[in-house]
MIBA-435774 format. One record per residue (C-alpha): z negated, y negated, x; residue in one letter. Coordinates in pm, 1 decimal, m for minus. Layout:
BEGIN
((Z Y X) "a") ...
//
This chain:
BEGIN
((4794.7 m2803.2 3853.3) "x") ((5105.6 m2824.1 3633.0) "x") ((5240.4 m2549.2 3403.6) "x") ((5491.6 m2427.2 3662.4) "x") ((5224.1 m2380.3 3928.4) "x") ((4995.0 m2208.2 3675.8) "x") ((5272.3 m1962.7 3585.3) "x") ((5339.6 m1886.6 3954.1) "x") ((4968.8 m1822.7 4012.0) "x") ((4957.9 m1578.8 3717.6) "x") ((5256.6 m1387.5 3854.2) "x") ((5096.7 m1369.7 4199.9) "x") ((4767.4 m1245.8 4048.8) "x") ((4950.0 m982.0 3840.4) "x") ((5143.0 m854.1 4145.3) "x") ((4820.4 m808.0 4340.1) "x") ((4654.7 m629.7 4044.5) "x") ((4951.0 m408.8 3952.6) "x") ((5038.9 m252.2 4284.3) "x") ((5094.7 114.7 4195.6) "x") ((4958.6 73.4 3840.3) "x") ((5184.9 197.1 3558.7) "x") ((4971.5 74.5 3269.9) "x") ((5061.6 m289.4 3326.5) "x") ((5440.1 m235.4 3308.3) "x") ((5453.6 m117.7 2945.2) "x") ((5452.4 255.6 3021.4) "x") ((5243.2 481.8 2796.8) "x") ((5149.1 846.5 2816.7) "x") ((5179.9 1111.5 2545.1) "x") ((4952.5 1094.7 2238.2) "x") ((4650.5 1322.2 2266.5) "x") ((4547.0 1586.8 2010.3) "x") ((4367.8 1481.3 1690.2) "x") ((3991.8 1502.3 1724.3) "x") ((3754.8 1669.8 1477.7) "x") ((3684.8 1503.6 1139.9) "x") ((3383.4 1276.3 1125.9) "x") ((3064.8 1449.2 1010.4) "x") ((2855.5 1327.9 717.4) "x") ((2481.5 1314.9 779.1) "x") ((2237.4 1319.2 487.1) "x") ((1858.0 1327.3 498.0) "x") ((1785.2 1584.1 227.4) "x") ((1405.2 1595.3 241.3) "x") ((1098.5 1469.9 424.1) "x") ((780.0 1675.0 386.9) "x") ((427.8 1599.9 512.0) "x") ((252.7 1902.9 663.4) "x") ((m110.0 1963.1 761.8) "x") ((m263.5 1788.9 1065.4) "x") ((m210.9 1978.6 1390.9) "x") ((114.8 2148.0 1285.2) "x") ((441.7 2082.4 1470.9) "x") ((703.3 1835.3 1351.1) "x") ((1047.8 1984.1 1287.9) "x") ((1400.0 1891.8 1179.0) "x") ((1640.5 2155.5 1047.8) "x") ((2004.6 2133.2 943.7) "x") ((2051.2 2292.7 601.1) "x") ((2425.5 2229.5 612.9) "x") ((2691.4 2280.8 880.7) "x") ((2845.9 2080.5 1166.4) "x") ((3064.7 1868.6 937.2) "x") ((2818.8 1828.0 646.3) "x") ((2477.4 1783.4 807.9) "x") ((2178.4 1810.9 567.2) "x") ((1857.4 1725.1 751.6) "x") ((1513.6 1845.6 638.6) "x") ((1221.8 1675.2 818.8) "x") ((864.7 1811.2 839.1) "x") ((613.8 1554.7 971.5) "x") ((243.5 1642.3 1018.8) "x") ((m16.1 1417.6 855.7) "x") ((m251.8 1248.9 1100.0) "x") ((m616.0 1350.4 1123.0) "x") ((m869.5 1157.7 916.2) "x") ((m1008.6 864.9 1111.2) "x") ((m1375.2 769.2 1145.5) "x") ((m1557.4 602.3 856.6) "x") ((m1548.1 226.5 879.7) "x") ((m1847.7 m4.6 853.0) "x") ((m1982.4 m106.3 513.1) "x") ((m1814.6 m412.6 373.1) "x") ((m1985.9 m720.0 228.1) "x") ((m2130.5 m699.0 m122.7) "x") ((m1895.4 m838.2 m381.3) "x") ((m1975.4 m1106.0 m638.5) "x") ((m2174.7 m1005.8 m949.7) "x") ((m1950.7 m934.8 m1244.3) "x") ((m1983.1 m1080.3 m1594.4) "x") ((m2258.8 m946.5 m1822.9) "x") ((m2128.9 m677.2 m2052.3) "x") ((m2174.1 m652.8 m2429.4) "x") ((m2515.8 m545.5 m2564.8) "x") ((m2521.1 m183.9 m2666.0) "x") ((m2651.1 m51.8 m3003.1) "x") ((m3026.6 m37.8 m3067.4) "x") ((m3180.2 292.0 m2975.6) "x") ((m3405.8 516.2 m3190.5) "x") ((m3764.4 383.3 m3240.1) "x") ((m4014.1 558.0 m3020.5) "x") ((m4354.7 698.1 m3136.1) "x") ((m4635.3 456.2 m3232.7) "x") ((m4872.8 389.5 m2947.9) "x") ((m5257.1 422.5 m2966.5) "x") ((m5466.4 144.1 m3125.8) "x") ((m5604.2 m96.9 m2874.3) "x") ((m5971.4 m201.5 m2843.5) "x") ((m6116.2 m475.9 m3070.7) "x") ((m6107.4 m816.7 m2917.2) "x") ((m6396.2 m1068.0 m2895.3) "x") ((m6491.8 m1274.5 m3204.0) "x") ((m6340.6 m1616.0 m3200.3) "x") ((m6518.2 m1953.1 m3252.8) "x") ((m6608.4 m2066.0 m3609.8) "x") ((m6349.6 m2295.8 m3753.4) "x") ((m6401.4 m2636.6 m3921.5) "x") ((m6521.9 m2651.2 m4287.2) "x") ((m6234.5 m2680.9 m4528.3) "x") ((m6197.5 m2934.6 m4817.3) "x") ((m6405.0 m2888.3 m5130.7) "x") ((m6206.2 m2762.3 m5424.2) "x") ((m6230.1 m2892.9 m5785.5) "x") ((m6536.4 m2807.5 m5992.1) "x") ((m6500.2 m2504.2 m6208.6) "x") ((m6569.0 m2470.0 m6585.6) "x") ((m6935.6 m2476.9 m6687.5) "x") ((m7068.4 m2146.7 m6809.0) "x") ((m7305.2 m2074.5 m7108.6) "x") ((m7647.9 m2227.3 m7097.2) "x") 
//
């Protein structure tokens, strides 16, 4: 299709679309009133309350300056989990100071006599005494 035929097709399509429509012929209506100013929204606080209480959100400001305060209940404590595996043994710590000596214990019983030992070497002869 050449450019001329394309242009004719666009005109035909526009005529079918625009029957009775003023918006497609460059007409505009009057400008509407100005809407309200945009509001600012700030989360001012978030508080955790006790389990079982109701959650709430309150506006501490006004409709144009919104200051939100949230109250969220804490969940109930869950069940105790199973015991975990034992961890590795840590390094040995430093030795502490010696403690105070305790009282002396009772004397034990006498043990059995041992075997007689071998005869020792003879020593040098001593000085002769008076006759």
